[in-house]
C-alpha positions as CSV (number, residue, x, y, z in Angstrom):
1,M,79.9,-198.1,-194.9
2,I,80.9,-194.6,-195.9
3,F,81.1,-194.1,-199.6
4,L,83.6,-191.5,-200.9
5,K,82.4,-189.8,-204.0
6,S,84.6,-189.0,-207.1
7,P,84.8,-185.5,-208.5
8,E,82.4,-186.6,-211.2
9,E,79.9,-187.9,-208.7
10,I,80.1,-184.6,-206.7
11,E,79.3,-182.7,-209.9
12,K,76.2,-184.8,-210.4
13,M,75.2,-184.2,-206.8
14,S,75.8,-180.5,-207.3
15,A,73.2,-180.6,-210.1
16,S,70.7,-182.4,-207.8
17,G,71.5,-179.8,-205.0
18,K,71.0,-176.8,-207.3
19,L,67.6,-178.1,-208.4
20,V,66.6,-178.6,-204.7
21,A,67.6,-175.0,-204.0
22,E,65.8,-173.7,-207.0
23,I,62.5,-175.5,-206.1
24,L,62.7,-174.4,-202.5
25,S,63.3,-170.8,-203.6
26,E,60.2,-171.0,-205.8
27,I,58.2,-172.4,-202.9
28,R,59.5,-169.7,-200.6
29,S,58.2,-167.1,-203.0
30,R,54.7,-168.5,-202.7
31,L,54.7,-168.7,-198.9
32,K,52.1,-166.3,-197.4
33,P,49.0,-166.3,-195.2
34,G,46.1,-168.3,-196.7
35,V,48.3,-170.7,-198.7
36,T,47.6,-174.4,-197.9
37,T,50.5,-176.7,-197.1
38,Q,49.1,-179.1,-199.7
39,E,49.5,-176.4,-202.4
40,L,53.1,-176.2,-201.5
41,D,53.5,-179.9,-201.9
42,L,51.9,-179.9,-205.3
43,L,54.1,-177.1,-206.4
44,A,57.2,-179.1,-205.4
45,L,55.9,-182.1,-207.3
46,R,55.1,-180.1,-210.4
47,L,58.4,-178.4,-210.5
48,S,60.3,-181.7,-210.0
49,V,58.5,-183.4,-212.9
50,K,59.1,-180.3,-215.1
51,K,62.9,-180.8,-214.4
52,K,62.7,-184.6,-215.0
53,A,63.7,-185.3,-211.4
54,R,62.1,-187.6,-208.9
55,P,61.0,-186.1,-205.5
56,A,63.2,-188.0,-203.0
57,F,60.7,-188.3,-200.2
58,K,57.6,-189.4,-202.1
59,G,57.1,-193.1,-201.5
60,Y,60.3,-193.3,-199.3
61,H,59.4,-196.0,-196.6
62,G,55.7,-195.1,-197.6
63,F,55.9,-191.4,-197.1
64,P,53.0,-190.1,-199.3
65,F,54.2,-186.6,-200.2
66,S,57.0,-184.8,-202.1
67,L,57.6,-182.1,-199.5
68,C,57.8,-182.2,-195.7
69,V,55.9,-179.2,-194.3
70,S,56.2,-178.8,-190.5
71,V,54.4,-175.9,-188.8
72,N,55.1,-174.3,-185.5
73,E,55.6,-177.2,-183.0
74,E,56.1,-179.7,-185.7
75,V,59.7,-180.6,-185.9
76,V,60.2,-182.7,-189.1
77,H,58.2,-185.0,-191.5
78,G,55.1,-182.9,-191.4
79,F,52.2,-184.0,-193.7
80,P,51.0,-181.4,-196.2
81,S,47.2,-180.9,-195.9
82,G,44.4,-178.5,-196.4
83,R,45.7,-176.4,-193.4
84,R,46.0,-172.7,-194.4
85,L,49.0,-170.9,-193.1
86,V,48.3,-167.8,-191.0
87,D,50.2,-164.7,-190.0
88,G,52.7,-165.7,-187.2
89,D,53.3,-169.3,-188.2
90,I,56.8,-170.6,-188.8
91,V,57.1,-173.3,-191.4
92,S,60.0,-175.7,-192.0
93,L,60.3,-176.9,-195.6
94,D,62.3,-180.1,-196.1
95,F,62.8,-181.3,-199.7
96,G,65.0,-183.5,-201.8
97,V,65.3,-184.8,-205.4
98,C,67.0,-187.7,-207.2
99,L,68.5,-186.6,-210.5
100,D,70.6,-188.8,-212.7
101,G,70.9,-191.3,-209.9
102,Y,72.1,-189.0,-207.2
103,Y,70.3,-187.2,-204.4
104,G,70.2,-183.7,-203.0
105,D,68.5,-182.6,-199.7
106,A,67.9,-179.3,-198.0
107,A,65.6,-177.7,-195.5
108,L,64.9,-174.2,-194.2
109,T,62.4,-172.6,-191.8
110,L,60.5,-169.4,-192.7
111,A,58.3,-166.9,-191.0
112,V,54.8,-166.4,-192.3
113,G,54.1,-162.7,-192.0
114,R,55.0,-161.2,-188.7
115,V,56.2,-163.7,-186.0
116,S,57.0,-163.4,-182.3
117,P,60.5,-162.3,-181.2
118,Q,61.1,-165.8,-179.8
119,A,60.2,-167.3,-183.2
120,E,62.6,-164.9,-185.0
121,R,65.4,-165.7,-182.6
122,L,64.8,-169.5,-182.9
123,I,65.0,-169.3,-186.7
124,Q,68.1,-167.2,-186.6
125,V,70.0,-169.3,-184.0
126,T,69.1,-172.6,-185.9
127,K,70.4,-171.1,-189.2
128,E,73.6,-169.9,-187.4
129,A,74.0,-173.4,-185.8
130,L,74.0,-175.0,-189.2
131,F,76.9,-172.7,-190.4
132,K,78.7,-173.3,-187.2
133,G,78.6,-177.0,-188.1
134,L,79.7,-176.3,-191.7
135,E,82.7,-174.5,-190.5
136,Q,83.9,-177.8,-189.0
137,A,83.0,-179.9,-192.0
138,R,86.6,-180.0,-193.4
139,A,89.1,-182.8,-194.1
140,G,91.1,-183.6,-191.0
141,R,88.4,-182.7,-188.5
142,R,86.2,-185.2,-186.7
143,L,82.5,-185.8,-187.0
144,G,82.1,-184.9,-183.4
145,D,83.5,-181.4,-184.2
146,I,80.4,-180.7,-186.4
147,S,78.0,-182.1,-183.7
148,S,79.6,-180.2,-180.9
149,A,79.7,-176.9,-182.8
150,V,75.9,-177.2,-183.4
151,Q,75.1,-178.2,-179.8
152,Q,77.3,-175.5,-178.2
153,H,75.7,-172.7,-180.3
154,V,72.2,-173.8,-179.8
155,E,72.5,-174.4,-176.0
156,G,74.4,-171.2,-175.7
157,H,71.2,-169.4,-176.7
158,C,69.1,-171.4,-174.3
159,F,67.4,-173.6,-176.9
160,S,67.7,-177.4,-177.2
161,V,68.8,-179.7,-180.0
162,V,66.6,-182.6,-181.1
163,R,68.4,-185.9,-180.3
164,Q,66.0,-188.3,-181.9
165,F,66.7,-187.3,-185.5
166,V,70.1,-186.7,-187.1
167,G,71.9,-185.7,-190.3
168,H,73.3,-188.2,-192.6
169,G,75.5,-189.2,-195.5
170,I,74.0,-188.9,-199.0
171,G,74.7,-190.0,-202.5
172,K,73.1,-192.8,-204.6
173,A,70.9,-193.3,-201.6
174,L,69.0,-190.6,-199.7
175,H,70.4,-191.8,-196.4
176,E,73.8,-193.2,-196.2
177,D,76.4,-193.5,-193.4
178,P,77.5,-191.7,-191.3
179,Q,74.8,-190.5,-189.0
180,I,75.4,-186.9,-187.9
181,P,74.0,-186.1,-184.5
182,N,73.5,-182.4,-183.5
183,F,75.1,-183.1,-180.2
184,G,78.5,-184.6,-179.2
185,E,82.1,-184.1,-178.3
186,S,84.7,-182.3,-180.4
187,G,87.6,-184.5,-181.4
188,R,85.5,-187.7,-181.4
189,G,84.0,-189.7,-184.2
190,I,85.2,-190.6,-187.7
191,L,87.8,-188.6,-189.5
192,L,86.4,-186.4,-192.2
193,K,87.9,-187.1,-195.6
194,P,87.6,-185.5,-199.1
195,G,84.9,-187.2,-201.1
196,M,82.4,-187.5,-198.2
197,V,79.0,-185.9,-198.9
198,L,76.9,-185.0,-195.9
199,A,73.5,-183.7,-195.2
200,I,73.9,-181.6,-192.0
201,E,70.7,-180.5,-190.4
202,P,70.2,-179.0,-187.0
203,M,66.7,-179.4,-185.6
204,V,66.2,-177.0,-182.7
205,N,63.4,-176.6,-180.1
206,A,62.5,-173.5,-178.2
207,G,61.7,-175.6,-175.2
208,G,62.8,-179.1,-174.3
209,S,64.5,-181.5,-176.7
210,E,62.0,-184.4,-176.5
211,V,59.7,-185.1,-179.4
212,E,56.8,-187.4,-180.1
213,I,55.2,-188.8,-183.2
214,K,51.6,-188.0,-184.2
215,A,49.0,-190.6,-185.1
216,D,49.9,-190.4,-188.9
217,G,53.1,-192.3,-188.0
218,W,55.4,-189.6,-189.4
219,T,54.9,-186.0,-188.1
220,A,57.3,-185.4,-185.2
221,V,56.2,-182.6,-182.7
222,T,57.8,-181.2,-179.7
223,K,56.6,-182.9,-176.5
224,D,56.1,-179.7,-174.7
225,R,54.5,-178.1,-177.9
226,S,57.2,-175.4,-178.1
227,L,58.2,-174.0,-181.5
228,S,60.8,-175.9,-183.6
229,A,63.0,-174.9,-186.5
230,H,65.1,-176.9,-189.0
231,F,67.8,-176.0,-191.5
232,E,69.8,-178.3,-193.8
233,H,72.4,-178.2,-196.5
234,T,74.0,-181.0,-198.5
235,V,77.8,-180.4,-198.6
236,A,80.9,-182.1,-200.0
237,I,84.2,-182.4,-198.1
238,T,86.9,-181.3,-200.5
239,D,90.7,-180.7,-200.4
240,N,89.7,-177.0,-200.2
241,G,87.1,-177.1,-197.5
242,C,83.3,-177.5,-197.4
243,R,81.4,-177.1,-200.7
244,I,77.7,-176.3,-200.3
245,L,75.9,-178.3,-203.0
246,T,72.3,-177.1,-202.3
247,Q,72.7,-173.6,-203.8
248,D,71.3,-172.0,-206.9
249,C,72.9,-171.8,-210.3
250,Q,74.4,-168.4,-209.6
251,G,76.3,-170.0,-206.6
252,T,74.1,-168.2,-204.1
253,A,73.4,-170.1,-201.0
254,L,69.7,-171.1,-200.4
255,F,69.7,-169.0,-197.2
């Protein structure tokens, strides 16, 4: 069932989204060679507690951390650890909070130091694919318009979209209907209506689209061990278009 949010609920979700953006921005400022992924996770937890918010992922179906940190060939749901980042890594940070009963969720992929041209291009194309999808996130369009826009942009640059994981509705629950694949046909799927709040999140591999899960039961990696990137915004469908909720207090987008 898809829940349409009232203007009041969307404002509450905007507060959650702004906090997600602020915390991810702070984590981004600490990202450098030598930092452990566990240090980033502890920072996310500390900042959440300071703002009286609950990290959305910690304890979700048993996930033990506040922040998903996925490095290089890791696609999503990476476990923070004592691993130290090194020059040339790319790191996907996926984070959410629950504030006043409503969730916000966002992700971005960052370069650590100087990375390869392929890695730079992968990050740029994945970010562009998200905004191609957001351009279609408007009342009167179909869900497949979002999915198709993402897929066409990614495959047009000779990368592949991950098909095992999808975007999702969001609100009083972290994951709500509808599911939002990053592949599909334009003109198909549910009609987008004002009040829908969606977490749109392209996951893009430099090689093939297939992934597998590591022994921890969570961390997804590319089957061919190619690099992977991930971007996500929580957005509301309004009468005036698509409103990005995961941006900072000055109205600046997270990325």
